[in-house]
N, C-alpha and C positions, 0 to 999 in steps of 0.2 A: 152137854144139855141137850134134851130130846126135842124132835119140831115141837110140840108144842108150848116146853116153855120156852122154846127159840121164838114163835111166831108171838108171846106175849111180852118178851122183854122188847122187841120190834115196837108194838103196837103202844106198851110205858114210853120206849126214848123217841116215839117221831115226832111229839107237842117239839120236843127240847131242840132235836136237830132242826126241826124246820125252825124255829126259831133263832137258832143259832146261824140257818141260813140266811135267814131273811137282815138280821141284823148285819152280817155279812156283805149282802146285797145292798143294804141301806149305807153301809160304812163306803162301800166301793163308787154307788151313786153320788155321794157326797165330796168324794174323793178325784169322780170324774167332773162335776160338775167347777170345783175350785180350778179358779183360773189363776195361774202363776205369772207376776208380770219380772222382767229378766232385766236389772238395769245393770249396765256395765257401760264402760268408754263413755260414761259422760265427761271426764274432766277435762276442761280446756277444749270442748267439742260439744257445743251447743246451738242451737238452730234459734238465727233471729225471730224473734215474738209476729213480723206478719208474714210469715209461715204458717204458723200455727189460730191466729188469732182473725176472725171476718171483719169485725168490727165493737166498735166501743159506744155504748152508752152513758153517757154524763150527767147526772143527777146534783145538781147545786145546791145544796141546803141552806133553804131563806129559814135564817133562826131569827126574823122579824127583830133585831136589834140586839136579843139576847146571847151571851157569850156561849161559847159550844168549848167544854173543856178536851180532851186527848178521848176519840170513840175506844169502846170498849168491844163493843158488840153490835151489828148490824141484821134485821131481818125485814125480807120486803113480801109483800102479798102482790095481787095485781095489779090493787089498784092505791097501795100505802105502803111509806118506806117507815121503818122504826128503827129508832138509832140510844141506845145506852150510852152515854159517857160517863169518863172516871169522875166525876164532880157531883155522882148520884142522880144524874137527871137523866129522864126518860120522854124523847121526843117522838113528834109523830109528823109525818109530810106526805103528801100526795104522792103517789108516783104514775106518772118517772116526771111530770114538773116539779119537783122537791118543794112545792109549795107547803110555809109553813100552817100547821092544824092546832097542833098546842104541844106544851111544853108540861112534866109534873115533876116535882123533887120532891116528895113527900116523905120525908126521913122521918123514922121516928119509929115507936114503939106499938102505936095505937090501929084501930082499924083503919084498913084502906091504905097503911105506912110501913114502910121498909126502910131497914135499916142498909143494906147494899143493894143495888140492884148489880145485879151479877154477869145476866145474860137473859135471852127473851125467846121467845118459841112462840109461833102459831099454830092452831088449831080451833078448831068449832066454832068458826068464827071470832074465836078470842084470841088476844093479846096475852101471853103469859110472860110474868117478869120472874126469877128467882131470886129471892132475897138468900145473899148467901151466909149472912152472920144469924139471923132467927131461924134458917133452913125452913123457908115457907116459899109459898108459888101463892103468887098474886093474879087474878084473872081482870083483863080489863077490856072493854068494847074496843071498835075501831080508832073511835075518839077519844081515850083514855078514860072513860068514866070508871068509876072502881066497881066490880061486880061483887069477888067474892077472894076466899082466899083458904088455904089448907096449911097442917106443916107436915113436913116430913123427919123420919129421926136417925139422918146418918150426913157425913161431909159429904157434900156433892159437888162436882167441877162442874156439870152438863147437866141437860135434859131434854125433852123431845116429849113432845103431845104423840102418843100412840093411839089406835082407832078404841084399845079397852083397857085408857088409865094413860101413864107416864113411864120413860123410862129414863133412869139417873145411873149418872156415873159415877160409884160411890168411892172418896179419894181415899180412903182406910178399908180396904177387903182385908175380910176375916174370912176364916171357917164357917163359919155362921150365917157372913153376907158379903156374898162375893161382888167381884166390879162392878159388874151391870146389873141394875135393881128393875124389878118390875113392880110398879104400883097400880092400884087403882085410882081413882079419881078425886079420893080422899086420900091419897098419902098412903095409906094402908099397903104394907109388901104384900105381896103373893109371891113372888118369887125372887132367887137370882141366878145370875149366872156367871160363869168365866172365872172360875178361881184363879186368883195370885198372890205370891208371896212379894212381890215388888212392889218395896218405899217408894209413893210417889214423891221423893224431896225436891227435887226438878221438874218443872213444869214447861214443856217449849210450846203444847197446843192445849188449848182450852176449850176448842170444838172437838166431841164426843162423837157426833152426830149430826146426820144429814139426811133429807128428803128428795129422791128423785122427781122427776117431772110425772109419774105415776103414781108419788104418792107411798113409795116403800121407804122405809125407816132403814138406815145402814150403820154401825157401830164401826168406831174406830177408837178401841184403848189405846193410850197412850206408851208411846216408843214400841206399837207392836206393829209383825211383818203383815199379820191379819186385818181383815174387814170382812165385816159379818153384816147377812141381811138377816133383819128382824121377821121370826114367823110367829103362826099360832104354837109351837111348840118352841120357842126361843131364837135367841141366835143361830143361824148358819153362816158359817165360812163360807164365804165366794170367791175371793181375789187373796192375793200373797206377792207382796213382794219379796226378791231376793238379789242382795246386792253381794251374793259370789264372794270374794274374797275380801271383800269391801264391808263384811256383815258387822254388824258390832251383835255380841253374845246375846242370847235373849234367856236366859237361864239366870239373871242377878240378883240380888236382893236389894237393889237400888239404884232407882233412874240415874242419879247421879253418876255411878259407873260407869251406865251410857255415853252421858254426855260427855265425859274424860277419857275416853276409852280411844278416841282418833277416829273412830271407824263410822260409816254411815248409819243414819237412822232416822224415820219417818216422823214429820213433825204436823203431816194434817195429811184429808182426805176430802176427796171432794167427789161426786160424780153428777156429771152434765152433759144430757142429751148421750150420745152413746158414748161419752170419753170417763178414762178414770185416770183423774188426778191425785197425784199424789204429791205432796211436797217435802222434802227430805235435806238434811244438812252432813255436809261431809267437809273435814278440812278446813272450818272458817268460811263457807257458802254454803249457801240458801240453792238451791235447787225445783225445780218443777218438771215432773212425770207426768208427760201428757199419752196415754194412750188408747185408740180407736179401735174398741172394742168392735164394731163391725168388719175393718178394714185388716186389724189385726195389726195396725202401724204403730210407731212411738218416736216422740219427738220430747227433748229433753230441753229447756231454757233457763238460764242464769237472769234474774233480776240485773236490768241492765239502768245501774243511778243514775246515766246521763241521757234515758227516754224522756219528751216531753210529757209524756202520763207512765208515770212507774208501773210494770205489770209485779205486784207484789198482793195477788190478793190472799184475801184471811177468811174470807167466808164465802156461801153460794146460793144463789133462789134456783129458782123452778129453772130460769133462763140462762144463767151463764156464772161465772165468776166475781165476787165483789172487792174492790180494792178501795182505800179511800185515801184523803191527803186533808192536810188542817189548810185552808187557802191564809191565812197568817203567818206560816213555816214554810210556804213553798214559792220558789220565786219563778220557777219557771212556767207555771200555769197559773191564769187568773182568770176568775167567774165574771159574765157579766154582769149578774145580780150584786149589786152594792153591802147589801146583807148579810151575804153569802159567808160563812167561818167555814165551810167543808164541803167536799164535794166528792159524792158516790161516782164510782166506774165500775160498770157490768160488762164483761169483756166475755162477747162470743165467741166458740171454736167454730172452726171450721169443720 
């Protein structure tokens, strides 16, 4: 090859080489940004709760004489607390007083009605209710007045309001529609992400999306060791857990195989203040790993059933982790309100 042909070849190949270099740099940047949390030596070595919890807010839910079934999901704004129970009732309470505002049980298939109130999400000053059976999202104002609804065309486990639409956790991931689905505000699919061949025939967690205090949305696919941050370019991996020798295999076809493996697996993630909290299950026990992202320190605790207020958070707000009890089923703690059927506990981390 003479000099002229060599220069032409270099000129033609340069954009391709730069593209490859850019992809490599982008990949390296993603790998550098990915924080791995190593979880080990936790069996029979747990930290007492006072070491990680600064204080607990108690919200006695005044049910106004109405019966409240077991709580299915909770979400809290700056001024309101919303609860969906397993009797298909959606409740609104003032926060943090817990005073009753309203309850609805609009079960049906007509306008403004739902068949199964599955989970709740807040956004754009509205409360969104997922109807699992009809694959619909219904929007209500702060005091549960119906505003609008739309349908989406796939089975979803969880959802959250994003800036430019909604994110859904697709229960039946396929080659054409992956595990995480992004729709517009009308439920029309824009894109899907995170391909998965795993069949979710066993589910330990129903919450796959959380929002931190800055409004950033994070994604936790069921049985995953990774948690993603939602960006304009899709999900970006930012955290990963490593259970070492206790880790369950990830490339399995059935989630049931993971639950029966006897290995450790994640059952939930929370991001509160500067803490990454993951709940995991191993050898018949639930654990919570609390990793301080600023200090680089980690504590692992096991729920203590003998405690006055049980530490077993299932949800989060912008301010803390949220657990609950039904007062009729719990003898160790009694409310001051006569018409309180349930209480929420917001755990603030140190």
